[in-house]
N, C-alpha and C positions, 0 to 999 in steps of 0.2 A: 477416709474423708480428707479432702484437701482444702486449705484455707489460703485466700489471698488477703494479706494484711497491708494496709496503706497507712503510713504515719505521716501526718501533715505538720509541717513547721507552723509557727504562729504567723497567721496572715497579717498583712499590713493593715487591713480593715477587718477586724474580727467580726463585727456585727454584720457586715455585708457578706462575708464568707459564710458565717453560720446560717444566715437567712437563705442563701442560695443552696448551700450544701444540704441542709435539712429539708428545705422546701422543694427543691428540684432534683438535686443529684441523687439523694437516697431513694426517692420514689422511682427514678429511672433505674437504679440498681435493682430494686425489687421486681422490675419487669423483665430482667434478663433471664432467659430460659436456663433452667438447671441450678439456679441459685436456691439453696435450701434455707439459708438464714443470712440475714444482714444484721450486724451489730455495730453500733457507733459508741465510742467512749470519748468523753471530753475530759482532759486532764486538768487537775488543779494544782495548786502549790504543793511542793514537797513537804515532808515532815518538819523541815527547818524553815519553811516559808519561802523557799527559793522558787523561782519561776520554773515551770516544767520544760523539759527539752522539746516536747511536742505539744501541739494544741489539741489534736484530735487523732483518733485511731478508728479506722473502719476495717471490719473483718467480714469477708464474703466467703461463705461455705459452699462447697460443691461436693458431689459424691466422689469424684475422682478427677484426674487431670484431663481426661477426654471430655467430661462434662464442662469443665472450666473453659477449655479451648473452644468447644462448640458454643457455649453461652456467650463468651466474650467476642466470638467471631460472628454472632448473629446480628441482625439489624438492630436489635435492642442493645446489644453489647457495644456495637459501633456508635450508637447514639450516646451511650454512657461515656465512652471514650472521648467523643467530640465535645461533650459538655465540660470536660476538664479545663478547656480554654476559658470557661466562665468562672473559674475559681481564683482569678486575679493573679495568676502566676505563682501561687503559693507552692514552695518546694515540697515534694513528697518523696518518701522512701517506700518502695514496693517490695514485699517479701512473699514468697510462696512456700508453704510447708505442709507436710502430712501430719495430721493429728495422731498423737501417740496416746494409748491408754495408760494412764498413770496409776490406775488402781490395782 
């Protein structure tokens, strides 16, 4: 299984970002062919009360690299990519990795 992880910096307008991300962007992601699971994590203050480095993390799971490429290249995947422009220019870090069994 392969996972696309997107780490979003804290947006300028947190409320507007969250409303669009959860109300529009995540539903678009769920329509991408081949996505097996979508997870969203919102970060809170660290143990010492410090602000988190990232505001939010999205994880998109695919069976393999071919499924990810096909899904993101589909009409639904292109629509998801185009919607990034509606996230207010919030910087994001993208990572792709293979899941390893740790048991």
